[in-house]
C-alpha positions as CSV (number, residue, x, y, z in Angstrom):
1,M,-18.1,-25.6,-27.1
2,G,-17.4,-29.0,-28.3
3,S,-13.9,-30.6,-26.9
4,W,-12.6,-27.0,-26.1
5,D,-11.1,-26.6,-23.2
6,W,-11.0,-23.5,-20.7
7,I,-8.3,-21.7,-18.9
8,A,-8.8,-20.3,-15.8
9,R,-7.6,-16.6,-15.1
10,A,-9.6,-15.9,-12.1
11,T,-8.5,-12.2,-11.0
12,V,-11.3,-10.6,-8.8
13,S,-14.1,-12.7,-7.2
14,P,-13.4,-16.0,-5.6
15,P,-15.5,-19.2,-6.4
16,T,-17.6,-20.7,-3.6
17,P,-16.3,-23.9,-2.1
18,E,-18.9,-26.0,-3.9
19,S,-18.9,-23.9,-7.2
20,K,-17.3,-25.8,-10.2
21,I,-15.7,-23.3,-12.8
22,P,-14.2,-24.4,-16.2
23,I,-10.7,-24.4,-16.2
24,G,-10.0,-20.9,-17.8
25,A,-12.6,-18.8,-16.3
26,S,-12.0,-15.1,-16.0
27,F,-13.6,-13.2,-13.4
28,T,-14.4,-9.1,-14.2
29,G,-17.2,-9.0,-11.7
30,T,-19.2,-11.8,-9.9
31,Q,-19.4,-13.9,-13.1
32,P,-16.7,-15.8,-15.1
33,T,-16.1,-15.0,-18.6
34,L,-14.7,-17.9,-20.7
35,S,-12.3,-18.1,-23.5
36,P,-11.4,-21.4,-25.4
37,I,-7.7,-21.7,-25.4
38,V,-6.5,-25.1,-25.8
39,R,-7.9,-28.4,-27.5
40,G,-8.3,-31.1,-25.4
41,P,-11.0,-33.5,-23.3
42,S,-13.3,-31.2,-21.6
43,R,-13.2,-31.2,-17.8
44,Y,-13.5,-29.0,-14.8
45,A,-10.9,-27.9,-12.3
46,F,-8.9,-24.9,-11.3
47,I,-5.5,-23.8,-12.1
48,M,-5.7,-20.3,-10.4
49,T,-8.1,-19.1,-7.8
50,A,-8.9,-15.3,-6.6
51,S,-8.8,-16.9,-2.8
52,T,-6.5,-15.2,-0.4
53,A,-7.0,-18.1,2.1
54,L,-3.4,-19.6,1.8
55,L,-1.9,-16.3,1.7
56,T,-0.8,-17.2,5.5
57,D,1.5,-19.1,7.3
58,R,1.0,-22.8,8.4
59,Y,1.3,-22.2,12.3
60,E,-2.1,-20.0,12.2
61,L,-3.8,-23.1,11.1
62,T,-1.9,-25.5,13.4
63,M,-3.2,-23.5,16.4
64,I,-6.5,-23.5,15.2
65,D,-6.7,-27.1,14.8
66,A,-5.2,-27.6,18.7
67,A,-7.4,-24.9,19.8
68,R,-10.3,-26.7,18.4
69,Q,-9.3,-29.9,19.6
70,N,-8.9,-28.5,23.6
71,G,-12.2,-26.0,23.3
72,T,-10.9,-22.8,23.2
73,A,-11.2,-21.9,19.6
74,D,-14.5,-20.2,20.0
75,R,-13.1,-17.9,22.8
76,L,-14.0,-14.1,21.8
77,C,-10.7,-12.6,21.5
78,L,-9.2,-9.1,20.6
79,F,-6.3,-9.0,18.3
80,E,-4.2,-5.8,17.7
81,A,-1.7,-4.6,15.1
82,F,0.6,-1.9,15.9
83,A,4.3,-1.0,15.7
84,R,6.9,-0.9,18.7
85,R,8.8,1.4,17.0
86,L,8.8,3.5,13.7
87,P,11.5,2.2,11.2
88,G,14.4,3.9,10.6
89,A,14.4,6.4,13.2
90,R,11.6,8.2,11.6
91,R,9.5,10.8,12.9
92,Y,6.0,9.4,11.8
93,G,4.5,6.6,9.8
94,V,1.5,6.7,7.5
95,V,-1.2,4.1,7.8
96,A,-1.5,2.4,4.1
97,G,-3.1,-1.0,2.6
98,T,-6.0,-0.9,4.6
99,G,-8.6,-0.8,1.9
100,R,-6.8,-3.3,-0.1
101,L,-6.6,-5.4,3.3
102,L,-10.4,-5.2,3.6
103,E,-10.9,-6.6,0.3
104,L,-8.7,-9.6,0.9
105,V,-10.4,-10.3,4.1
106,R,-13.5,-10.5,2.3
107,D,-11.9,-13.4,-0.1
108,F,-10.5,-15.2,2.6
109,R,-12.4,-18.4,1.7
110,F,-11.2,-21.8,1.3
111,G,-12.2,-23.5,-2.1
112,D,-11.6,-27.1,-3.1
113,E,-8.2,-26.4,-4.3
114,E,-7.0,-25.3,-0.9
115,L,-8.8,-27.5,1.0
116,R,-7.2,-30.4,-0.9
117,S,-3.6,-28.9,-0.8
118,L,-3.9,-28.5,3.1
119,A,-5.4,-32.2,3.1
120,D,-2.8,-33.7,0.8
121,N,0.0,-32.0,2.9
122,D,-1.6,-33.2,6.5
123,V,-1.6,-29.6,7.7
124,V,-5.0,-30.1,9.9
125,S,-7.0,-32.6,10.8
126,P,-10.4,-33.6,8.7
127,G,-12.6,-31.9,11.5
128,T,-11.0,-28.7,11.0
129,L,-10.9,-28.8,7.3
130,D,-14.6,-29.0,7.4
131,W,-14.6,-25.9,9.9
132,L,-12.2,-24.0,7.2
133,A,-14.6,-24.9,4.4
134,D,-17.2,-23.0,6.0
135,Y,-15.0,-19.9,7.1
136,R,-15.7,-16.5,6.3
137,F,-14.8,-13.8,8.7
138,R,-17.9,-12.5,10.7
139,G,-16.0,-10.6,12.9
140,T,-15.5,-6.7,13.6
141,I,-12.2,-4.9,13.0
142,R,-11.8,-1.5,14.0
143,G,-8.8,1.0,13.3
144,Y,-7.0,3.8,12.1
145,R,-8.3,5.3,8.7
146,E,-6.4,4.7,5.9
147,G,-4.0,7.6,5.2
148,E,-3.6,8.3,9.1
149,V,-0.4,9.1,10.5
150,Y,0.7,6.8,13.4
151,F,3.2,6.4,16.0
152,P,4.8,3.7,18.5
153,Q,2.1,1.7,20.1
154,S,-0.7,2.9,18.0
155,P,-3.6,0.5,18.0
156,L,-3.7,0.8,14.2
157,L,-5.9,-2.6,14.1
158,T,-8.0,-4.2,16.2
159,V,-9.8,-7.4,15.1
160,E,-12.4,-8.7,17.4
161,S,-13.7,-12.5,16.6
162,S,-13.5,-15.8,18.0
163,F,-9.8,-17.1,18.6
164,A,-9.8,-18.9,15.1
165,E,-11.3,-16.7,12.9
166,G,-8.9,-13.5,14.1
167,V,-5.8,-15.7,14.2
168,L,-6.0,-16.8,10.6
169,L,-5.7,-13.6,9.5
170,E,-2.5,-12.6,10.9
171,T,-0.3,-13.3,8.2
172,L,-2.2,-11.5,5.8
173,I,-3.0,-8.7,8.0
174,L,0.7,-8.1,8.7
175,S,2.1,-8.7,5.2
176,V,-0.3,-6.0,3.7
177,L,0.0,-3.2,6.4
178,N,3.8,-4.1,6.9
179,Y,4.6,-3.5,3.2
180,D,2.2,-0.7,2.2
181,S,2.6,1.5,5.3
182,A,6.3,1.4,4.8
183,V,6.0,2.5,1.2
184,A,3.6,5.3,2.0
185,T,6.0,6.4,5.0
186,A,9.0,6.5,2.5
187,A,6.5,8.3,-0.1
188,S,5.1,10.7,2.4
189,R,8.7,12.1,3.2
190,M,9.4,12.4,-0.5
191,V,6.3,14.5,-1.0
192,S,7.0,16.8,2.0
193,A,10.7,17.0,0.6
194,A,9.5,17.9,-2.9
195,G,7.3,20.7,-1.7
196,E,4.9,21.9,-4.3
197,R,6.3,20.0,-7.1
198,P,4.9,16.7,-8.0
199,L,6.2,13.3,-8.1
200,A,5.4,10.1,-10.1
201,E,6.0,6.6,-8.9
202,M,8.0,4.4,-11.5
203,G,9.4,1.8,-9.4
204,S,7.6,-1.2,-11.0
205,R,10.6,-3.1,-12.5
206,R,12.2,-2.9,-9.0
207,A,9.3,-5.0,-7.3
208,N,7.3,-8.1,-7.2
209,E,4.6,-7.6,-10.1
210,N,2.1,-7.6,-7.4
211,A,3.9,-5.7,-4.9
212,A,4.3,-3.0,-7.7
213,V,0.7,-2.4,-8.1
214,A,0.3,-2.0,-3.9
215,A,3.3,0.2,-3.9
216,A,1.7,2.8,-7.0
217,R,-1.3,2.4,-4.5
218,A,0.4,3.3,-1.4
219,A,2.5,6.2,-2.9
220,Y,-0.5,7.9,-4.4
221,I,-2.4,7.8,-1.0
222,A,0.8,9.4,0.2
223,G,0.8,12.3,-2.0
224,F,2.2,11.2,-5.2
225,S,0.4,12.5,-8.2
226,A,0.8,9.6,-10.7
227,T,2.2,6.4,-11.7
228,S,3.5,4.7,-14.4
229,N,1.8,1.5,-13.4
230,L,-1.2,0.8,-15.7
231,E,-2.5,-2.0,-13.3
232,A,-2.9,0.6,-10.3
233,G,-4.6,2.9,-12.8
234,R,-7.2,0.5,-14.0
235,R,-7.7,-1.4,-10.4
236,W,-7.2,1.7,-7.8
237,G,-8.0,4.9,-10.0
238,V,-4.3,5.8,-9.8
239,P,-3.3,8.6,-12.4
240,T,-1.1,7.0,-15.0
241,M,2.3,8.6,-16.8
242,G,4.8,7.8,-19.0
243,T,6.3,8.6,-22.8
244,A,9.6,7.1,-23.8
245,A,12.9,5.1,-22.6
246,H,16.5,5.4,-23.6
247,A,15.3,2.0,-26.1
248,F,13.0,4.2,-28.1
249,T,15.7,6.9,-29.1
250,L,18.1,3.5,-29.6
251,L,15.6,2.2,-32.2
252,H,15.7,5.1,-34.3
253,D,18.9,6.2,-36.7
254,S,19.4,9.6,-34.9
255,E,17.8,11.3,-31.9
256,E,16.2,13.9,-34.3
257,E,14.1,10.8,-35.8
258,A,13.1,9.5,-32.6
259,F,11.8,12.8,-31.4
260,R,9.9,13.5,-34.2
261,A,8.2,10.1,-34.0
262,Q,7.6,10.6,-30.4
263,I,5.9,14.3,-31.3
264,A,4.0,13.0,-34.1
265,A,2.2,10.3,-31.8
266,N,2.2,12.7,-28.6
267,G,1.9,16.2,-29.9
268,V,4.6,19.0,-28.6
269,D,3.6,18.8,-25.2
270,T,5.1,15.1,-24.6
271,T,8.3,15.0,-22.2
272,L,11.5,14.3,-24.4
273,L,14.1,12.3,-22.8
274,V,17.5,14.2,-23.8
275,D,20.1,12.4,-22.1
276,T,20.6,9.3,-24.3
277,Y,23.9,10.8,-25.7
278,D,24.7,14.4,-25.1
279,V,22.6,16.3,-22.8
280,R,23.3,19.5,-24.7
281,S,22.9,18.4,-27.9
282,G,19.6,16.4,-27.0
283,V,18.2,19.9,-25.6
284,E,18.8,21.6,-28.6
285,T,17.4,18.9,-30.8
286,A,14.4,18.8,-28.9
287,V,13.3,22.5,-28.8
288,R,14.2,22.5,-32.7
289,V,11.9,19.8,-33.5
290,A,9.0,20.4,-31.1
291,G,9.3,24.2,-31.0
292,P,9.0,26.6,-27.9
293,G,6.1,24.7,-26.9
294,L,7.6,21.4,-26.1
295,G,6.3,20.2,-22.7
296,A,9.2,19.0,-20.9
297,V,12.4,17.4,-21.2
298,R,13.5,14.4,-18.6
299,L,17.1,14.0,-17.1
300,D,17.9,10.4,-15.9
301,S,21.6,10.7,-15.2
302,G,24.6,12.8,-14.2
303,D,24.8,15.7,-11.6
304,L,21.6,16.7,-11.2
305,G,22.2,19.7,-9.1
306,I,24.8,21.0,-11.6
307,L,22.9,19.5,-14.9
308,V,19.5,20.9,-14.2
309,R,20.6,24.6,-14.0
310,Q,22.5,24.2,-17.2
311,V,19.7,22.7,-18.9
312,R,17.6,25.3,-17.7
313,E,19.3,28.4,-18.6
314,Q,19.7,26.6,-22.3
315,L,15.7,26.1,-22.6
316,D,15.2,30.0,-21.6
317,R,18.3,31.3,-24.4
318,L,16.1,28.7,-26.8
319,G,13.1,30.6,-26.7
320,A,11.5,27.7,-24.6
321,P,10.8,29.4,-20.8
322,N,7.6,27.3,-20.3
323,T,9.3,23.9,-21.3
324,K,9.7,22.0,-17.7
325,I,12.4,19.8,-16.5
326,T,11.6,16.3,-14.8
327,V,14.7,14.6,-13.2
328,T,14.4,10.3,-12.5
329,N,17.7,9.6,-11.4
330,D,17.8,7.5,-8.3
331,L,16.2,9.9,-6.2
332,D,15.1,9.5,-2.7
333,E,13.6,11.9,0.0
334,H,17.3,13.0,0.6
335,A,18.0,13.6,-3.1
336,I,14.8,15.7,-3.7
337,A,15.7,17.9,-0.4
338,A,19.2,18.6,-2.2
339,L,17.3,19.8,-5.3
340,A,15.0,22.2,-3.5
341,A,16.7,25.1,-4.7
342,A,17.3,23.8,-8.5
343,P,15.0,24.7,-11.3
344,V,13.5,21.3,-11.2
345,D,9.9,21.3,-11.8
346,S,8.9,17.5,-11.2
347,Y,10.3,14.3,-9.9
348,G,10.1,10.7,-11.0
349,V,10.8,8.1,-8.3
350,G,11.5,4.5,-8.7
351,T,13.7,1.9,-6.4
352,S,13.6,4.0,-3.4
353,V,9.8,4.4,-2.9
354,V,8.8,0.5,-3.7
355,T,11.6,-0.4,-0.9
356,G,10.6,2.1,1.6
357,S,13.7,3.8,1.0
358,G,15.8,1.8,3.3
359,S,12.6,0.8,5.4
360,P,10.9,-2.0,3.4
361,A,8.6,-3.3,6.2
362,A,6.9,-1.0,8.9
363,G,7.7,-3.3,11.9
364,M,3.9,-4.0,12.6
365,V,3.1,-7.1,14.7
366,Y,-0.2,-9.0,15.5
367,K,-0.7,-9.5,19.3
368,L,-3.6,-11.3,21.3
369,V,-4.3,-8.5,23.8
370,A,-7.4,-9.6,25.3
371,H,-10.1,-12.4,25.5
372,R,-13.3,-13.3,27.2
373,N,-15.4,-16.3,27.3
374,G,-19.0,-14.7,26.7
375,V,-20.7,-11.4,25.2
376,D,-21.6,-10.5,28.8
377,E,-18.2,-10.9,30.5
378,D,-15.3,-8.3,31.0
379,W,-12.2,-8.7,28.6
380,T,-9.4,-9.9,30.5
381,P,-6.3,-8.1,29.2
382,V,-3.2,-10.5,28.2
383,A,0.0,-9.2,27.1
384,K,3.4,-10.7,26.3
385,R,6.2,-9.9,28.8
386,S,9.1,-10.7,26.7
387,V,12.3,-8.5,26.9
388,G,12.2,-5.9,24.0
389,K,9.0,-7.3,23.1
390,A,6.3,-6.4,25.7
391,S,2.8,-5.4,24.8
392,L,0.1,-3.7,26.3
393,G,-3.0,-5.7,26.7
394,G,-6.5,-4.7,26.8
395,R,-9.1,-3.3,24.2
396,K,-8.1,0.5,23.8
397,T,-9.1,3.9,22.3
398,A,-6.7,6.3,20.6
399,H,-6.8,9.9,20.6
400,R,-4.7,12.8,19.2
401,L,-4.0,15.9,21.2
402,F,-3.8,19.1,20.0
403,D,-2.4,22.9,21.6
404,E,-4.3,25.8,21.1
405,H,-3.1,26.2,17.7
406,G,-4.3,23.2,16.5
407,V,-1.0,21.7,16.2
408,A,-0.7,18.1,17.3
409,T,1.1,17.7,20.3
410,A,0.6,13.7,21.6
411,E,-1.0,10.4,20.8
412,Q,-2.9,9.3,23.8
413,V,-3.6,5.6,24.0
414,S,-6.0,4.3,26.7
415,R,-7.5,1.2,27.7
416,E,-11.1,1.6,27.8
417,D,-11.5,0.5,31.4
418,H,-9.1,3.2,32.2
419,S,-12.1,6.3,32.1
420,D,-9.9,8.6,33.4
421,G,-7.6,8.4,30.4
422,I,-10.0,9.7,27.9
423,P,-9.3,12.9,26.8
424,D,-11.6,16.0,26.5
425,R,-13.5,16.9,23.2
426,S,-10.9,19.0,21.8
427,A,-9.0,15.7,20.9
428,R,-9.7,13.8,17.6
429,A,-10.6,10.2,18.0
430,L,-8.3,8.1,15.7
431,I,-10.2,4.5,15.6
432,V,-13.1,4.1,13.2
433,P,-15.3,1.0,12.2
434,L,-13.8,-1.0,9.1
435,I,-15.6,-4.4,9.2
436,T,-18.4,-4.9,11.6
437,E,-20.0,-8.4,11.9
438,G,-18.5,-9.8,8.6
439,E,-19.6,-6.3,6.8
440,L,-17.2,-4.1,5.3
441,D,-17.1,-0.4,5.2
442,E,-18.1,0.1,1.5
443,T,-16.3,3.7,1.7
444,A,-13.1,2.3,2.7
445,I,-12.4,0.2,-0.4
446,G,-11.9,0.7,-4.0
447,V,-11.1,3.6,-6.0
448,D,-13.3,5.7,-3.8
449,G,-11.4,4.5,-0.6
450,V,-8.1,5.3,-2.2
451,R,-9.4,8.7,-2.9
452,T,-10.7,9.2,0.7
453,A,-7.5,7.9,2.2
454,R,-5.0,10.4,0.1
455,E,-7.7,13.2,1.3
456,H,-7.1,12.1,4.9
457,R,-3.4,11.7,4.6
458,A,-3.1,15.4,3.7
459,R,-5.2,16.7,6.5
460,A,-3.3,14.5,9.0
461,I,0.2,15.5,8.0
462,E,-1.1,19.5,8.2
463,E,-1.7,18.6,11.9
464,L,1.8,17.9,12.6
465,P,4.7,19.7,14.1
466,A,7.2,21.1,12.1
467,D,9.8,18.6,13.7
468,A,8.1,15.9,11.9
469,F,9.4,16.7,8.5
470,R,12.9,16.8,9.6
471,L,14.7,14.1,7.4
472,G,17.3,13.2,9.8
473,R,17.2,10.2,12.2
474,G,15.3,11.0,15.6
475,D,12.8,10.5,18.1
476,P,8.9,10.2,17.0
477,A,7.5,13.9,16.4
478,L,4.7,12.7,19.0
479,P,5.0,11.4,22.2
480,T,2.5,8.2,22.8
481,L,0.9,8.7,26.1
482,L,-0.3,5.3,27.6
483,S,-3.0,5.0,30.2
């Protein structure tokens, strides 16, 4: 290697705190791969790590520091993530981000660079730095399956661990679940509005580059068929789609030349964007160049309710009755619902889905709900009493109740010490193990986890009453019964 230096590009597995990685290691699995980039004196350092440990708020660490000093850091605790209300007065929410979160918890380690940053900024004491150097989550996390629907006060995630281990994860848990669930909830409403017509997520340019990948994943779990984001395809197995933008047409000397180039590269089954100049002329040129076997045309502007009908009539007259129409012009669930009677074949949604369609966060909170001094002692429920922010203490169970037709009627949330609140066997238990004594449920992560979550969301949606699919503001579709 001589005097070649190395540039670090860690993307997946974090280094252990004691490891030394040459600047430039690229993680594709558990082993780094190296690429010579720039000449310079050989040295070892990090310019980037895959640790998620600093994706948190400072007060999580200062609480741990104080708790360690007064002897409460190791007290066994139960933390719970839940939503007091549904954002935007929606009828239900969809849990998303769980599998992504489990991987982030697994990678929540403090390496040399993270510890050095904390020390340089006097965030915690030297003793707490030593504790953080050995940190990995060894507790238990239970919660709703990813893809499950939820309602106010649903105990979506329960973390059982020492105070120090559990409080450290608060910001990470909320940042993932709040965003991903907001996207999935909005996407699920769009899927319902679209009926049997497929939707593609294409909002990457309207979000942070990492949020764009998370949004594509969440939208797919909620029922979208594909995404334009290639990283979501690589990392999470989401089908990808995309053909050409207006820039490709403008690149060429004529629309016809652009269409011929696209067809030569992608075949006649491609989708041609026909509204760069004049839609009527664009449709005529598209069919003339591709023939009646043209896959689809895309409309990205105009009054879609009128334009789609005109284009459908024109395609039929030109002998292309099987050519489909896809629309992609600032759509949300309300615009999609308004096109229900129009001859649209598919939708592409961008800004509204990656921003939660007006509710960019799900409003979830993470609260300490019980603690005990030893494993043989009973849990002591604790709760906030703040006006408008009161919480329900104690370890809880959650079940979905059904009528004789299999339609959900209520969400029952019960403290485990209230045995009379447990419903009969016809109810569906909602809480499952996700991490047990530090070990992840492997079925909930990766590509397989996404597929399982998508399938579960489809089943959970089928249980809801018809009122759940109304798009107007209103009360939750199911009441939450607390006992």
